[in-house]
N, C-alpha and C positions, 0 to 999 in steps of 0.2 A: 138687615138680613143679608145673607150671602146670595150673590147672583151666580150665573154660570161661570164667569171668569174666576171668581173667588174659589168656586168648587174645583175647577180645573187646576188652579194653582195649588190648592191644598192636596188634591189627589196625587199630583205629580210629586210634590214635596214630601208627602207621607211615604211614597214609594222610594224616594232617594233624597234624604235630607242633606246629603253632601253637596247637592247642586248649588252653585252660586246663583244670586238673583238673575244674572245675565243668562246663565244656562237654563234656569227655570223659565225665564221669559221666552227664550227660544223654543223650549219644549212645548209651551202652550200657545205660541204664535202671537206674542205681544212684545212691545218694546221693553227694554230693561227698566226704564224709568217708570213705566206704568206698573210693571210687576212689583217693583220696589215700593211704590206708593201703596199698592193694594196690600202687600205683606205688612207694611208699617201700620196701615189702618186696622188690619186684623189683629196685630199685636197690641195696639192701643185699646182696641175693643175687648181684649182678653180672649179672643178666639184662639190665637197662637200664644201659648204660655212660655214657650222657649224651645230650643233645639238641644237635644242631649245625646250622648253616646250610649249605646246599648252594650252592656258588658256581659259576657258569658261567664257567670260566676264559676261554673264547673271548670273552665279553662284556667282559672286562678286557684284551683284546688278546693273549691267548696262543692262537695259531692252530696251533701244532705240538705234537703229543704223540708221544713215542717210547718204546717199550718196549725196554730193553736186557737181553739175556740174557747173563749173565756166568758164566764158569767161572773159579774161583780156583785159584791155585797152592797146593794143599793140602799141600805138603811143609813148609810153615810151620805150626807148631802153633796160632798165633793168627790165621791168615789170615782166618777168618770174622769174628771179633770186631773186628779192626783195620779190615777193609774196611767193615763195617757202621757202625762208629763214624765213620769218615771220610765215608761216603756220607750219613749223617744231617746232616752239616754243609752239604751242597749244597742251597741254598734251592729250586732248581727241581726237586729230586727229591720227588715227591709220594707215592710208594709204594715200599716195599722189601719183597720177599718172598724167602724162602729155600726151596730145594727139595732133594730127594734125587734123584740121577740125574746126567746129563751136565751140565745147567745147575745151578749152585749158587745164583745170586741173580738176581732180576729187579728192575730199577729202572724206574719210570715217571718220565719227565722231561717238563716242559712248557717251551715257549719261545715268544717272541713271533713269531719267523719262523725261516727256515732259517739265516740268518746268526747269529742269537742262539743257536740250537741248536749250530752249529759251534763257537762261542765256548765254550759250556758244555762240550761234548764234549772239545775240545782242552785247555782250561785247567783243568777240574775233574774230569771223568770219567776221562780217561786218566792223571791223576796219582794216582788212588786206588790204594791198595796191593794187591799180590798178584793182580792180574788176569793170567790166563793166556790167556783168549780172551774175545772180546766180539762179540755180534751185535746189530745194531740192526733193529728192526721199526718202521716208520713207520705210525702209525695213519691210516687213510683215513676211516673212519666208525665211530662208536660205535652199534652196533645195539641193544644192551641193556646197561643198567647198573643193575640192580635191587639195592637195598640191603635192601628189605623181605623178611622171611621169610614163607613160606606157612603162616601159623598157622591 
């Protein structure tokens, strides 16, 4: 389990992942070696999965984000596996989630504009296997998108 030092390291690193291990160590008041060992231990344990860049898709010209709620035809034994395998191949799909309940899968799709979205929808989404029902939710505004945990 995590102790107080682990939580301090994670809190600080979540706030600024660009910190080097030495800067992180200084920020939480421990030696660079100790901080590096703790981070390595948390990586080995799977607590820290990696460090990545957060890209503002809108700054790159992607102005449309759509959430698709999909119900699959579950009469086919491999419906989930085949659908997810095919959905992974759609470059504009940025997130795939599965659920229990009426909705089986949620896809998040980004597009440059509505014309581009219609192209993706008609040529790539509607051709995915085993779709029984699909509902599109157009994102108007992102109010909160927090990745950090309250440690």
